[in-house]
N, C-alpha and C positions, 0 to 999 in steps of 0.2 A: 532187520537193519542190514544194509549191504556194507561191504568192506570200506567203501569210501566214507560212508556216514559214520562208521565206527572210528575210523582214523580222525575224521574231523571232530567227532565228539571228544576223543582223547585230548586233542589240542585245545578245544574250547574249555575243557575242564582243568587244564594245566594252570597252576598258580605260579606266575613268574616270580623269580627271586630278586629281580632288580629292574630298573628302567629299560635297560637294553633288551632284556628278555620280554618285557611287556610289548615293546615295539616289534620284536621278532615274532611274537605270537600273533599280533595284528596283521603283519605282513604275510605270514605263513597262511593264515586263514584266508586272506584276500587272494593270495596266489592259488590256493586250492579251489576256491569257489569260482574264480574268474578265468582259469586256464584249462583248456582241454589237454589231455595227455600229460597231466601234471606229474605223473609217476615216472614217465618214460623219457628216455633220452631224445625222443622225437621233438620234445618241447625245447626249442633253442634258448629260451630265456631262463629256464631253471628246471630243477628236478627235486622231487621229494626223496630224501635219504634218511638212513638210520645210522646211529653210532652206538657202539657198545663201550661204556665206561666200565672196564673190568677191573675189579679189585680182588685181592686175595682174601682168604677167610679172616685173617687177622686185621684187615683194613690198614696194612702198613705199606702195601705196594699196589701199583697200577700197571696193567699191561699196555704198552705202547709199541707202535712200529714206526720205523723210518720208511715212509711212503716213497716208493720209487718215482712215481710221476710228479708228485708235489715236492719231493726232496726235503721233507721235514718230518719231525716226530709228531705223531698224532695218535688218537684212539682208532680202534678198528671200526669198520663200517662200510656201507655201500648203498646201492639202490634197492628199492623195493621191486619185487617182481609183480606182474599183473595178478590182482586178486589176493595179494599177500598182506596180512596184518602186520603191525609194527613189531610185535613180540616174535612172530615167526621169522620175519626178515632179519631182525637183529641177531637172533640166535644162529640163523643160517650164515650170515656174514661173519660173525665172530668165530664160528667153527671153521669155516673155509679159510679164514686168514690166520688162525692160530693152531688149528688141529686139536684144540681142547674138547674133551668130552664132559668135563665137570662143570660146564656153564649152567648157572642158575640165575634166573631173573629175580632180583631182590624185591621189587614192587612192580606191578603192572602199569603203574603211572609213569609219565615222563619224568626223567631226572633233570633234564636240561633241554633247552631249545636254542637253536642258533641258525643264523643265515650267514653264509660266507661265499665269497666269489672264488670261482675256480678259473684259473687262467686258460687261455687257448692251448690246445695240445693236438698236434697233428691236424686232423680234419675237423676237430671239435672247437667250436667258437667259445669264447669266454661265456660263462653262465653262473648262475647262483645255485647253491645247494641249500635247501630248506631242510635242516637237519633235526631229526627227532632222536633224542638221546635217552638211553635206558641204562640203569644201573644193574650190573651183573657181578656175581661173585664166582670165583673159580679157584681150583687148587693150584697154587703156585709151584707145587712139586711135580705136577704132571708135565710130561715132555711137550715142548712147543714144536710145531711144524710150520716154519715160515712159508708163506705163499709167494707166488711170483710177483705180487704187488708190493712186496716189502724188500728193502735193502737189509733191514735188521728187525728183530722182534725180541723184546725182552721185558721182564718184570723190573720196574724201577721203583725204588723206595720213594714214598711220598715226599720226603724232605729233599730228594735229589732231582725231582721232576724239572725244576727251574734250570738245572744244568743242561737240559736237553732242548728246551723250547721256551718261547716267550709269548705264545699265542694266548690272548686273553680268554678266548672261548674254552681253551683247555684248562687254563689256570682257574677259571671260574668253577669248573667241575672239581678241580683239586680242592678248592676252598669248601665246596659243598661236601666233599668226602670227609673232611675233618669234622663236620658237624653231624654225621650220621651215627 
């Protein structure tokens, strides 16, 4: 089974938690099956991305960053590289954006699925991110190394996340965290 089939299989086997995610699953599968270069920025309509929902070992904090380009607090993540599987991509992105070495994937299954619009920026037209999200644990005592993509990077107590953001897609992962 090639990497594309493995990723498509992960999405097909994902059990959505609500009506929105059911629609995101359907749209993501449709996007992958019907678009060439669906992984890469060459596709002007959208890109397949991964996000790392990183919680501490005690499940009391989540690692978020204030994204420079989007100017908002969100989870870490980014684009898949050619031939890269979801787990490899999410660990690479999480390490690049946090400097953490203690990252451990909790389950190889998807934790969440989302589609969100990315606004135009410089030469890049507005487009959609078809975002595959993985639950990761890490040591909150390990030193963080903020990447150039972040204005700020910090562990935030779960009960304080709403003070930083109001994005439903992030709040949905927060609610899921309370149930694990």
